[in-house]
C-alpha positions, 0 to 999 in steps of 0.5 A, spaced: 210 420 349 215 425 345 221 421 342 228 423 340 226 421 333 220 426 333 225 431 336 229 430 330 223 431 325 221 437 328 228 440 328 229 438 321 223 442 319 225 448 323 232 447 319 228 448 312 224 454 315 230 457 317 233 457 311 227 460 307 227 465 313 234 467 312 234 467 304 227 472 305 231 476 310 236 478 305 231 478 299 226 483 303 220 478 303 217 477 309 216 469 310 210 469 315 209 462 314 216 460 316 215 464 322 209 461 324 212 454 323 217 456 328 212 458 333 208 452 332 215 448 333 216 452 340 209 450 342 210 443 341 216 442 344 215 446 350 208 442 351 212 435 351 212 431 358 217 433 363 220 430 370 224 434 375 224 440 370 227 436 364 224 433 358 222 426 358 224 423 351 222 416 348 229 413 346 226 407 343 227 399 345 223 401 352 229 407 354 228 414 356 232 420 357 231 426 361 234 432 358 233 440 358 232 441 350 234 448 352 238 450 346 232 448 341 227 452 345 231 458 347 234 459 339 227 458 337 224 464 342 230 468 340 228 467 332 221 469 334 223 475 337 228 477 332 223 476 326 217 479 330 221 485 334 227 486 330 235 486 332 234 491 338 229 486 342 234 480 341 239 485 344 235 486 350 234 479 351 241 477 350 243 483 355 238 480 360 241 473 360 248 474 359 251 479 365 256 485 361 253 483 354 253 490 351 260 492 354 263 486 352 260 486 345 262 493 344 269 491 347 270 486 341 268 491 336 273 496 338 278 490 338 276 488 331 277 495 329 284 496 331 286 489 328 282 490 322 281 498 321 274 499 317 274 506 316 276 511 310 275 505 305 270 507 299 272 501 294 266 497 293 271 491 293 274 492 300 273 488 305 277 489 312 278 482 313 281 478 308 279 471 311 275 468 316 276 461 319 272 459 325 270 453 328 262 452 329 260 449 336 262 453 342 265 458 337 259 461 333 254 456 335 251 455 342 252 448 345 246 443 344 245 436 348 244 433 341 248 434 335 243 432 330 238 437 333 243 443 334 240 447 328 243 454 327 238 459 329 236 464 323 238 470 327 245 467 328 246 465 320 243 472 318 249 476 323 254 471 320 252 472 313 252 479 313 259 479 316 261 474 311 258 479 305 260 485 308 267 485 312 270 478 309 273 476 303 272 469 304 269 465 310 270 458 312 267 454 317 272 448 320 269 443 324 270 436 327 263 434 325 262 430 319 260 434 313 254 430 311 249 425 313 247 429 320 253 433 319 255 440 319 251 442 312 245 439 315 245 443 321 247 450 318 242 455 315 247 460 312 246 463 305 248 458 299 255 460 296 257 464 302 261 459 306 266 454 305 264 448 310 270 443 312 268 437 316 272 432 320 277 437 322 278 439 315 279 432 311 273 434 307 270 440 304 265 443 300 267 450 297 262 456 296 260 453 289 259 446 291 266 443 289 268 437 294 274 434 296 277 429 301 284 428 304 287 422 301 287 416 306 292 410 305 288 404 304 291 400 310 289 406 315 282 406 312 282 398 313 284 399 320 279 404 321 273 400 318 275 394 322 275 399 328 268 402 326 265 395 326 267 393 333 265 399 336 258 398 333 258 391 336 260 395 343 254 400 342 249 395 340 249 392 347 244 394 352 249 397 357 252 402 351 246 404 347 245 410 351 252 413 348 248 413 341 243 417 343 246 423 347 250 429 345 254 427 338 252 420 338 256 416 333 259 419 328 263 416 322 267 421 319 272 421 314 279 419 317 276 419 324 270 417 328 267 420 334 262 417 339 259 421 345 260 419 352 257 424 356 253 430 354 252 438 356 246 435 361 250 430 364 245 424 362 250 419 364 253 417 370 260 419 371 262 411 372 258 409 367 261 414 362 268 412 364 267 405 363 265 406 356 271 410 355 276 404 358 272 399 353 274 404 347 281 405 349 282 397 350 279 396 343 284 401 340 290 397 344 287 391 341 287 393 334 293 397 334 297 395 339 303 399 337 299 406 336 301 407 329 295 409 326 290 410 331 290 415 336 284 417 342 282 424 344 278 425 350 274 431 350 270 429 357 264 429 352 266 425 346 271 420 344 275 422 338 279 416 334 283 419 329 287 416 324 294 418 324 298 422 318 305 421 316 310 415 316 310 411 322 316 414 326 313 421 324 306 419 325 302 424 328 294 426 329 291 429 324 289 436 327 286 442 325 293 445 323 293 439 318 286 441 316 287 448 315 294 446 311 290 442 306 284 447 305 289 452 304 292 448 298 286 446 295 282 452 296 288 458 296 286 461 302 293 464 302 294 464 310 301 467 308 298 474 306 295 475 313 289 479 314 285 473 317 281 472 323 281 465 326 276 463 331 276 457 336 273 455 343 277 448 345 284 445 345 283 442 338 282 449 335 289 451 338 293 447 332 289 451 327 291 458 330 298 456 331 299 454 323 295 461 322 300 465 326 306 461 323 304 463 316 303 470 318 304 474 324 298 479 321 293 473 322 289 475 328 286 469 333 280 469 337 277 464 342 271 463 346 269 461 353 277 459 354 278 457 361 285 459 364 289 453 362 286 454 355 287 461 355 295 460 357 295 455 351 292 460 346 297 466 348 303 461 348 301 461 340 298 468 339 300 473 345 295 478 342 289 473 342 282 476 343 278 472 348 270 473 349 265 469 354 260 466 349 258 465 342 253 470 343 258 475 344 262 473 338 256 473 333 253 479 335 260 483 335 261 480 328 254 483 326 256 490 330 263 490 326 259 491 320 256 497 322 263 500 323 265 498 316 265 505 312 261 505 306 261 512 304 257 512 298 257 504 297 251 502 294 249 496 298 243 492 299 239 495 304 238 488 308 245 488 309 245 495 313 239 496 316 235 493 322 229 489 320 225 490 326 220 495 323 219 490 317 219 484 321 214 486 325 209 485 319 210 478 321 206 478 328 199 475 328 
C-alpha cells in the first residue's frame, strides 16, 4: 500500500527536479530527464489505491487516511503540459478549470498597470514595482492537504521569478510556515538569490544572498513555549490525537510560534473530534499561562497557532505579520515609507501586514486572493483601493502577464524572460 512517507519521498524528488527545470528554463537548457521524472511521479501517484474516489495512504501504526492528493497531481499535470506544449496550453487548461479566468487575469493586469505604470520607461535599471511582499499558501500557491507535499509547481516558480526579475526591484515571501525543516524553503523551487524567504510570520528570514536573522525572544517566553511544546507533543503521542500530526500543516515548531493542524482541506477529521482537540489545546495554554501574558491562540479552522506575545506585560500582544514586516524592514531595509510596494495576502492573518504597509505609505498597493465578504470588508477598512482576485492562479498568471506590458523598448533582456517557451519546450516530448 502507498504511504504518507512514500508521498513525501516522491514529492521531495519532484522538488529537486522542479528546481533544475526552473534553472534550465532560464538558462535555455531542455531538462528532459527532469520532465521524465515528473511524468513518472504523476503516473506513480495516480496508480495508488483509492476508496470512494479518495486515495488511501498508510499513516503508520496501523492507521490509514483517505485524501484526494488533488494538489500534487494537478500541479504535476500542469507542469508537464507547460514544458511539453508551452504557456498557451497551460492557459487553456486554466481557462477550462476556472470560470472567467482570462477576463479576470486581464482585469488584474490592467489594475496593476494603473497602479504601477510600466510604459514609457527605457532605463535598464527601471522596475515598475519597488517591492513585492506576498504570503505563499492561498496567495501565490494553491492550498494542499499536507504542507510537506505542497511543493511549488515549476511553472508557478517561473512566473513568479520572471515577475521578480523584470517588474520588481525586490521580492519577499512572508509566510506563517517555519523557514526550514519541512518549511518554506523546502517546498519552494524558485531561482536562487531571487526572493527573501521569511518564515514564522517574519520572525526569521533568509535574504537573497543567504544572510539569516531571527527576531530576539526573551528567555522566559522561550522557556514557556518550550514547556508548552513538550506537553503538546505528549498530547499528540496518544492514539486519539496522532491523526493531527499527519494531516494538513501537521505539527510545526516554528520560531516563536507553534502550529498544529486540527483539520485539512479534505475534512479528513470529524468536526466533533477536531473541536475536542482544539478544546484540549486551549486548556493546556490556560494551565501553563493562566494570565495570558505570553501565549495566545489563533484558530483558523484548519490550524491552531500558539503564538508568543511581544511587548511588556500590560502592552503584550500577538506577534503578527505587521510585526514581521516591521522587523524585516529594519533588518533588510525594505523602506516601506517610499511607497511603490505591492502587498499580497489571502487571510485575516495578512491584514496586519497590509495595514502596516499602508500606514507607512498610502502609495503601497494591497491585493487579496479569494477573500469572502467579511475579509474583503476588513481589507477595505485598511486599504480602500485594494485589488481582489479569486485564486492564486489568477494572481500568478496576472503577474506573469504584467511582465509583457513592461515596456522594454530596446532593453537587452535574456530571451527566456520575455518569450513563450512553448516551441522550445516541445522538444522535451517523447
